[in-house]
C-alpha positions in Angstrom: -53.9 -36.0 -113.6 -57.2 -37.4 -112.4 -59.6 -40.2 -113.0 -62.9 -41.1 -111.7 -65.1 -44.4 -111.7 -68.9 -45.5 -110.2 -67.9 -48.8 -109.1 -65.2 -50.5 -111.5 -62.3 -51.1 -108.7 -60.4 -53.4 -110.8 -60.5 -51.3 -113.5 -59.4 -48.1 -111.7 -56.4 -49.8 -109.7 -54.9 -50.9 -113.0 -55.2 -46.9 -114.3 -53.8 -45.9 -110.9 -50.4 -47.8 -111.3 -50.1 -47.2 -115.0 -50.9 -43.4 -114.6 -50.2 -42.2 -111.0 -52.8 -40.0 -111.0 -52.9 -37.0 -108.3 -56.4 -37.9 -107.2 -59.1 -40.5 -107.9 -62.9 -40.1 -107.4 -64.6 -43.3 -107.1 -68.5 -42.7 -105.8 -69.3 -46.1 -104.6 -68.3 -47.0 -100.9 -67.7 -50.5 -101.4 -65.3 -50.0 -104.1 -63.8 -47.0 -102.9 -62.6 -49.0 -99.9 -61.0 -51.8 -102.2 -59.0 -49.1 -104.2 -57.9 -47.5 -100.6 -56.8 -50.8 -99.6 -54.6 -51.7 -102.9 -53.2 -48.0 -103.2 -52.4 -47.8 -99.3 -49.7 -50.3 -99.6 -48.0 -48.9 -102.5 -45.5 -46.0 -102.8 -48.2 -44.1 -105.1 -49.5 -40.8 -103.7 -52.9 -40.6 -105.1 -55.5 -38.9 -103.0 -58.9 -41.4 -103.2 -62.0 -39.4 -102.7 -65.9 -40.0 -103.2 -66.8 -36.9 -105.1 -66.2 -36.8 -108.7 -66.5 -32.9 -108.4 -62.7 -32.6 -107.2 -61.1 -33.7 -110.2 -61.6 -30.1 -111.5 -59.4 -29.1 -108.9 -56.4 -30.5 -110.4 -57.3 -31.0 -114.2 -57.1 -28.3 -116.9 -59.9 -30.3 -119.2 -62.4 -32.5 -117.3 -64.2 -35.0 -119.9 -67.7 -35.9 -118.2 -68.5 -39.3 -119.4 -70.8 -40.0 -116.7 -74.1 -41.9 -117.3 -77.2 -39.9 -117.2 -78.0 -37.2 -114.7 -75.5 -38.3 -112.4 -73.3 -36.0 -114.7 -74.4 -32.7 -113.4 -72.0 -32.4 -110.7 -69.3 -32.9 -112.5 -70.4 -30.2 -115.5 -71.1 -27.8 -112.7 -68.1 -27.9 -110.6 -65.6 -27.8 -113.7 -67.2 -24.7 -115.3 -67.3 -23.1 -111.9 -63.8 -23.6 -111.4 -63.1 -22.0 -115.2 -61.9 -24.8 -116.7 -62.4 -27.0 -120.5 -65.5 -29.5 -120.0 -65.0 -32.0 -122.8 -68.9 -32.9 -122.2 -69.9 -36.6 -123.3 -72.7 -36.5 -120.7 -75.5 -35.0 -122.6 -78.3 -35.3 -119.4 -76.8 -32.9 -117.3 -76.7 -30.1 -119.8 -80.4 -31.0 -121.2 -81.5 -31.0 -117.7 -79.7 -28.1 -116.4 -79.4 -25.9 -119.4 -80.8 -23.1 -117.6 -78.7 -23.4 -114.7 -75.5 -24.2 -116.2 -75.7 -21.5 -119.0 -74.5 -18.6 -116.6 -71.6 -20.5 -115.8 -70.3 -20.7 -119.1 -69.5 -16.9 -119.0 -67.0 -17.2 -116.3 -63.5 -16.9 -117.4 -61.6 -19.7 -119.0 -65.2 -21.7 -118.9 -66.4 -23.5 -121.7 -67.7 -26.6 -123.2 -66.5 -28.3 -126.4 -69.0 -31.2 -127.1 -67.6 -34.8 -127.4 -70.9 -36.3 -128.9 -70.0 -36.9 -132.7 -72.9 -34.8 -133.4 -71.9 -32.1 -131.6 -68.4 -32.2 -131.9 -69.1 -32.1 -136.0 -71.4 -29.2 -135.4 -68.7 -27.4 -133.4 -66.0 -28.0 -136.3 -68.3 -27.0 -138.9 -69.6 -23.9 -137.2 -65.4 -23.0 -137.3 -65.7 -21.9 -140.9 -68.0 -18.9 -140.4 -66.8 -15.7 -139.0 -70.7 -14.6 -137.9 -72.7 -17.5 -136.6 -75.3 -15.8 -135.5 -76.1 -14.4 -138.8 -75.0 -17.2 -141.2 -76.5 -20.3 -139.8 -79.8 -21.4 -141.0 -80.3 -24.7 -139.6 -78.2 -27.6 -137.9 -78.8 -31.1 -139.2 -77.9 -33.6 -136.8 -77.7 -37.3 -138.2 -79.1 -40.7 -136.8 -77.9 -43.8 -137.8 -81.4 -44.9 -137.0 -80.3 -47.6 -134.4 -81.4 -51.2 -134.7 -84.8 -50.8 -135.8 -84.8 -48.7 -138.6 -87.5 -48.9 -141.0 -89.7 -51.5 -138.6 -92.8 -50.7 -138.3 -94.5 -50.2 -134.7 -96.7 -53.5 -134.8 -93.2 -55.7 -135.6 -91.9 -53.9 -132.7 -94.1 -55.2 -129.9 -92.1 -58.1 -128.1 -88.5 -57.0 -129.0 -86.1 -58.3 -126.4 -83.6 -55.9 -124.7 -80.7 -58.0 -126.8 -82.1 -56.8 -130.0 -82.3 -53.2 -128.6 -78.7 -53.6 -127.7 -77.5 -54.5 -131.0 -76.6 -51.1 -132.6 -75.5 -51.6 -136.6 -72.5 -48.5 -136.0 -71.7 -47.7 -132.7 -70.4 -49.8 -129.4 -71.8 -48.0 -126.4 -73.2 -48.4 -122.8 -76.6 -50.1 -122.4 -78.6 -47.2 -121.3 -77.4 -44.9 -124.7 -77.5 -47.8 -126.8 -81.6 -48.3 -125.6 -82.0 -44.6 -126.3 -80.5 -45.2 -129.9 -83.1 -47.7 -130.6 -86.1 -45.2 -129.5 -84.3 -42.2 -131.3 -85.0 -40.9 -127.5 -80.8 -40.3 -128.0 -81.4 -38.4 -131.1 -84.0 -36.1 -129.4 -82.0 -35.2 -126.3 -79.5 -34.5 -128.6 -81.7 -32.1 -130.4 -82.2 -30.2 -126.7 -78.5 -30.3 -126.4 -77.6 -28.4 -129.8 -80.3 -26.0 -128.8 -78.3 -25.2 -125.6 -75.1 -25.5 -126.9 -75.2 -23.2 -129.9 -78.1 -21.1 -129.1 -80.0 -22.0 -132.1 -84.0 -22.2 -132.2 -85.9 -25.7 -132.7 -87.1 -24.8 -135.8 -83.8 -24.6 -136.8 -82.7 -28.2 -135.8 -83.4 -30.9 -138.1 -82.7 -35.0 -137.8 -81.4 -36.6 -140.6 -81.1 -40.9 -140.8 -78.1 -42.0 -142.0 -77.5 -45.3 -141.2 -73.7 -45.4 -142.4 -72.8 -43.1 -139.6 -69.9 -41.4 -141.8 -71.6 -38.0 -141.9 -71.5 -37.2 -138.3 -74.0 -34.1 -138.6 -74.1 -30.8 -140.8 -74.6 -27.0 -140.9 -76.4 -25.2 -143.4 -75.7 -21.8 -143.7 -78.3 -18.8 -145.3 -76.5 -19.3 -148.9 -77.4 -22.7 -149.0 -74.0 -24.0 -148.5 -73.8 -27.1 -146.1 -70.6 -27.8 -144.3 -70.4 -31.5 -142.9 -68.2 -33.7 -141.2 -67.3 -37.0 -142.3 -65.2 -39.9 -140.4 -65.8 -43.5 -140.1 -67.2 -44.0 -136.4 -64.6 -44.0 -133.9 -65.2 -41.7 -130.6 -61.4 -41.2 -130.2 -61.5 -38.9 -132.9 -64.2 -36.3 -130.7 -62.2 -36.9 -127.7 -59.0 -36.0 -129.2 -60.6 -32.7 -130.7 -62.1 -32.1 -127.3 -58.8 -32.5 -125.5 -56.7 -30.7 -128.4 -58.7 -28.0 -129.5 -58.3 -25.4 -130.6 -55.4 -27.7 -132.3 -55.7 -30.8 -134.2 -54.6 -34.0 -132.8 -51.5 -35.6 -134.6 -52.9 -39.0 -134.3 -55.6 -39.8 -137.0 -59.0 -41.3 -135.9 -61.8 -42.5 -138.2 -59.8 -41.9 -141.8 -61.9 -42.8 -144.4 -61.0 -45.1 -147.1 -62.5 -43.7 -150.1 -62.1 -46.9 -152.5 -64.2 -49.2 -149.5 -66.9 -46.3 -149.2 -69.6 -46.6 -151.8 -72.4 -44.8 -150.8 -74.1 -42.7 -148.3 -77.9 -42.8 -147.6 -80.1 -40.3 -146.0 -84.2 -40.4 -145.0 -86.5 -38.7 -143.0 -86.9 -40.6 -139.3 -90.3 -41.9 -138.5 -91.5 -39.9 -136.1 -94.9 -41.9 -135.5 -93.1 -45.1 -134.8 -90.4 -43.9 -132.8 -92.5 -41.0 -130.9 -89.8 -40.3 -128.3 -87.8 -38.2 -130.8 -91.2 -36.0 -131.1 -91.4 -36.3 -127.3 -88.1 -34.6 -126.7 -89.1 -31.6 -129.3 -92.0 -30.7 -127.3 -90.1 -30.6 -124.1 -87.3 -28.7 -125.4 -90.0 -25.9 -126.8 -91.7 -26.2 -123.6 -88.4 -25.3 -121.7 -87.4 -24.8 -118.2 -87.6 -28.1 -116.2 -89.5 -29.9 -119.1 -86.4 -31.1 -120.3 -85.5 -32.6 -116.7 -88.7 -34.3 -116.5 -88.3 -35.7 -120.0 -84.8 -37.3 -119.1 -85.7 -38.5 -115.6 -88.6 -40.2 -117.0 -86.6 -41.7 -119.8 -84.0 -43.1 -117.4 -86.3 -44.7 -115.4 -88.5 -46.1 -118.6 -84.9 -47.3 -119.8 -84.0 -49.0 -117.0 -87.0 -50.7 -116.3 -86.6 -52.1 -119.6 -83.3 -53.4 -119.1 -84.4 -55.0 -116.1 -87.5 -56.8 -117.9 -90.1 -54.8 -116.2 -91.8 -53.0 -119.3 -91.7 -53.6 -123.2 -89.9 -51.7 -125.3 -92.9 -50.4 -127.0 -94.0 -49.0 -123.7 -91.1 -46.5 -123.4 -92.7 -43.4 -124.9 -95.7 -44.2 -123.0 -94.3 -44.1 -120.1 -92.2 -40.7 -120.8 -95.7 -39.3 -122.2 -97.7 -40.0 -119.1 -95.0 -38.8 -116.9 -94.6 -35.1 -118.8 -98.6 -35.0 -118.2 -97.7 -33.9 -114.3 -94.9 -31.5 -115.4 -95.6 -28.4 -113.3 -94.2 -25.9 -115.7 -91.3 -25.0 -113.0 -89.1 -22.6 -114.2 -85.4 -23.6 -112.7 -83.8 -20.7 -110.7 -81.3 -23.0 -108.9 -79.6 -26.5 -108.9 -82.3 -27.3 -106.4 -85.0 -26.6 -108.6 -83.4 -29.0 -111.2 -82.7 -31.9 -108.7 -86.3 -31.5 -107.4 -87.8 -31.4 -111.1 -85.5 -34.7 -111.4 -86.9 -36.5 -108.1 -90.4 -35.5 -109.0 -90.4 -36.9 -112.7 -88.6 -40.1 -111.4 -91.7 -40.4 -109.0 -94.4 -40.2 -111.1 -92.2 -42.6 -114.0 -92.0 -45.3 -111.6 -95.8 -45.4 -111.2 -96.0 -44.9 -114.7 -93.9 -48.4 -115.3 -96.4 -50.3 -112.7 -99.3 -49.2 -115.1 
């Protein structure tokens, strides 16, 4: 029904020709003109627009896979339209949780998480008749990233190439770097709090390098229910699209004759300080998670372009958070202002 991209015009044109969607949104103005030129000479009746939020007008389910805070617009528009949001953009919910929450009460509006960890929790919670009463703890699993087991001293001079070598998942550069610092898991802790209404003291992170157990729920009687599958993002995507039914296609099925072991360990919060920074921001609440997310985006962008070392990422975030003004957001503008302020401070910190 609808497609969206930022600037990948060539790929988008191929998809338009294959699927003939009713509407296509492409944010980059130059790329949008390229798409318009290609489509204008064809028999296709696809409408080309600049705002991704327009997709919610025609789609029954909107998959939000926009990278970073830029995904907020799509999240808000989809829920306002009373549609299902298949959410892969964690930053918009993390940064704008207080203003997104009321929209979830709109008739028809619902969030089905696409992150493998939150999808696993969503599936595990289906076994409970009374989640508020029965759940004791959410257990988010983390692969540990490419630097699991490394000491802080050994990480002083890691390269961008090394940070982008994730051991189990193939992802974009920003989320892969976040995985290497454990900030990705910290953001997921905040997202789990927002999605499932569970307090931070009842959300734990467990390092699981095989990425077979995608997350678990511990219930008050001590029972733990987990979702297991091979690392394959098609499974949570299909789950979000087909819910409450199950997809007829099998993604990530385990060959038990090949799987020999499952390992678990505690995360090293001293070496990977971003995880602890995320817990602290989540507990502060208000616009603190927005500041955290914005500062992290700037720090990671600067690292990817060679402006700072990998070990400087948590320092930049922590220094930025010292300027947090304690604002309790009441509107999207409050969130946008928090994002702008945090980015400005973070950019200053990258130069120190």
